[in-house]
DRENMIBA-280557 format. One line per field, with one value per atom (N, C-alpha, C): residue number from 1; residue in three letters; atom name; x, y, z. Coordinates in pm, whole numbers. Atoms other than C-alpha are relative to their C-alpha. Layout:
BEGIN
k [NUM/...]
r [ala/...]
a [CA/...]
east [X/...]
north [Y/...]
up [Z/...]
% end
This chain:
BEGIN
k [1/1/1/2/2/2/3/3/3/4/4/4/5/5/5/6/6/6/7/7/7/8/8/8/9/9/9/10/10/10/11/11/11/12/12/12/13/13/13/14/14/14/15/15/15/16/16/16/17/17/17/18/18/18/19/19/19/20/20/20/21/21/21/22/22/22/23/23/23/24/24/24/25/25/25/26/26/26/27/27/27/28/28/28/29/29/29/30/30/30/31/31/31/32/32/32/33/33/33/34/34/34/35/35/35/36/36/36/37/37/37/38/38/38/39/39/39/40/40/40/41/41/41/42/42/42/43/43/43/44/44/44/45/45/45/46/46/46/47/47/47/48/48/48/49/49/49/50/50/50/51/51/51/52/52/52/53/53/53/54/54/54/55/55/55/56/56/56/57/57/57/58/58/58/59/59/59/60/60/60/61/61/61/62/62/62/63/63/63/64/64/64/65/65/65/66/66/66/67/67/67/68/68/68/69/69/69/70/70/70/71/71/71/72/72/72/73/73/73/74/74/74/75/75/75/76/76/76]
r [met/met/met/ile/ile/ile/leu/leu/leu/gln/gln/gln/leu/leu/leu/asn/asn/asn/pro/pro/pro/ala/ala/ala/ile/ile/ile/leu/leu/leu/val/val/val/glu/glu/glu/thr/thr/thr/pro/pro/pro/leu/leu/leu/gly/gly/gly/gln/gln/gln/gly/gly/gly/gln/gln/gln/ala/ala/ala/ile/ile/ile/phe/phe/phe/ile/ile/ile/ile/ile/ile/asp/asp/asp/tyr/tyr/tyr/gly/gly/gly/met/met/met/his/his/his/gln/gln/gln/asn/asn/asn/ser/ser/ser/cys/cys/cys/trp/trp/trp/ile/ile/ile/val/val/val/ala/ala/ala/leu/leu/leu/val/val/val/glu/glu/glu/ser/ser/ser/gly/gly/gly/ile/ile/ile/ile/ile/ile/lys/lys/lys/his/his/his/phe/phe/phe/asp/asp/asp/cys/cys/cys/asn/asn/asn/asp/asp/asp/val/val/val/val/val/val/leu/leu/leu/ala/ala/ala/thr/thr/thr/asn/asn/asn/tyr/tyr/tyr/thr/thr/thr/tyr/tyr/tyr/gly/gly/gly/met/met/met/asn/asn/asn/leu/leu/leu/thr/thr/thr/lys/lys/lys/his/his/his/lys/lys/lys/ser/ser/ser/glu/glu/glu/arg/arg/arg/lys/lys/lys/lys/lys/lys/asn/asn/asn/asn/asn/asn/glu/glu/glu]
a [N/CA/C/N/CA/C/N/CA/C/N/CA/C/N/CA/C/N/CA/C/N/CA/C/N/CA/C/N/CA/C/N/CA/C/N/CA/C/N/CA/C/N/CA/C/N/CA/C/N/CA/C/N/CA/C/N/CA/C/N/CA/C/N/CA/C/N/CA/C/N/CA/C/N/CA/C/N/CA/C/N/CA/C/N/CA/C/N/CA/C/N/CA/C/N/CA/C/N/CA/C/N/CA/C/N/CA/C/N/CA/C/N/CA/C/N/CA/C/N/CA/C/N/CA/C/N/CA/C/N/CA/C/N/CA/C/N/CA/C/N/CA/C/N/CA/C/N/CA/C/N/CA/C/N/CA/C/N/CA/C/N/CA/C/N/CA/C/N/CA/C/N/CA/C/N/CA/C/N/CA/C/N/CA/C/N/CA/C/N/CA/C/N/CA/C/N/CA/C/N/CA/C/N/CA/C/N/CA/C/N/CA/C/N/CA/C/N/CA/C/N/CA/C/N/CA/C/N/CA/C/N/CA/C/N/CA/C/N/CA/C/N/CA/C/N/CA/C/N/CA/C/N/CA/C/N/CA/C/N/CA/C/N/CA/C]
east [-136/274/-3/-14/371/135/-122/626/19/-32/792/70/-59/871/113/-116/1218/83/68/1222/-151/145/855/-27/40/667/-104/96/489/-119/121/129/-111/121/-205/-114/111/-511/-128/123/-877/4/-11/-773/117/-113/-475/130/-131/-104/50/-59/83/120/-113/380/-41/31/312/118/-108/511/-5/15/373/-101/101/185/-30/42/-15/-61/49/-67/-72/81/-350/-9/4/-298/-72/51/-431/-151/145/-801/-51/40/-801/99/-87/-665/100/-101/-352/-47/31/-382/126/-113/-155/-16/2/-70/76/-52/-14/-3/-5/99/-36/46/-94/90/-93/126/-59/59/-116/-22/38/-226/91/-83/25/-76/83/-262/39/-28/-191/-134/124/-465/30/-6/-526/-83/70/-624/5/3/-731/92/-95/-482/-63/68/-745/-11/12/-742/134/-133/-366/59/-61/-197/137/-134/171/-5/-2/229/89/-79/370/144/-142/749/62/-54/893/142/-138/1250/6/0/1171/-107/102/883/-115/107/624/-132/136/248/-16/10/281/-132/124/-40/-113/105/-259/0/-8/-135/-22/30/-160/-151/146/-534/-57/46/-576/26/-32/-403/-98/98/-638/-132/126/-941/7/-16/-805/8/-14/-733/-129/126/-1086/-91]
north [-26/6316/80/-72/6433/70/-79/6712/50/-53/6782/133/-132/7152/13/-12/7205/119/-24/7462/18/-22/7495/145/-133/7798/55/-64/8038/49/-32/8073/45/-36/8214/-84/87/7989/55/-43/8030/-24/30/7888/71/-73/8121/-32/22/8122/-142/132/7801/-17/34/7636/-114/104/7446/-96/97/7124/-101/90/6911/57/-27/6959/-133/119/6676/46/-37/6717/-120/109/6504/-2/-6/6603/124/-123/6862/20/-14/6796/24/-21/6856/93/-93/7127/-73/55/7064/13/0/6988/40/-46/7176/-52/48/7015/103/-114/7289/-32/6/7283/139/-130/7563/48/-57/7796/-1/-18/7859/-131/125/7501/-118/111/7281/-109/98/7094/-4/20/6951/-6/-5/7035/-4/0/6983/117/-113/7288/-9/-14/7332/117/-104/7545/138/-129/7822/64/-51/7861/39/-26/7910/123/-123/8250/15/-24/8328/108/-98/8508/118/-120/8860/-22/9/8865/135/-134/9215/-4/10/9101/-16/25/8973/79/-83/9217/-79/85/8941/26/-15/8991/123/-123/9348/72/-72/9472/-38/42/9272/91/-82/9474/147/-138/9805/23/-15/9748/-9/8/9651/130/-128/9973/108/-98/10178/-15/24/10014/53/-42/10085/151/-145/10451/73/-66/10523/21]
up [-39/5489/130/-127/5839/0/-6/5877/142/-132/6211/-19/11/6248/102/-88/6388/-45/-128/6537/-19/1/6629/-41/44/6491/97/-90/6727/-83/76/6605/94/-73/6713/-54/34/6716/64/-68/6817/151/-144/7158/66/-56/7209/-71/61/7130/26/-15/7076/-90/85/6914/-92/98/6593/-3/-5/6615/-115/115/6328/-98/102/6002/-68/73/5847/-131/132/5473/-59/52/5339/-152/146/4976/-47/59/4738/13/-9/4803/141/-139/5178/67/-71/5407/90/-91/5609/143/-143/5979/75/-80/6220/142/-138/6553/82/-75/6809/149/-146/7173/52/-49/7344/114/-97/7551/140/-133/7837/75/-68/7909/-32/41/7727/-74/69/7564/-148/142/7218/-74/77/6966/-149/146/6594/-51/59/6387/-151/145/6027/-37/41/5832/-5/3/5806/138/-137/6188/61/-54/6230/-68/50/6195/66/-52/6235/108/-109/6565/-39/27/6561/45/-31/6550/-36/23/6593/-54/47/6530/-151/144/6181/-74/63/6116/-58/52/6069/72/-51/6114/90/-78/6243/-22/31/6077/94/-93/6317/122/-120/6612/-29/37/6424/3/1/6373/141/-138/6740/74/-63/6851/-44/49/6631/73/-70/6796/144/-140/7146/14/-7/7065/-33/39/6937/119]
% end
């Protein structure tokens, strides 16, 4: 099954930030595939669901702990 995300979801990947635009679900025995348009280059890439993390959203308070740990490292 292919699901088009509308609106796209801002995510972080091993290649940088991007907008997830599709998810391909292969069923319960295989991980989902996320299709992401990378912000910096505009390249469309496929990522395993284990490689995609929701980007920090201060308005909705999502994924704030990632940046708290980064601030601690920088202050040491």
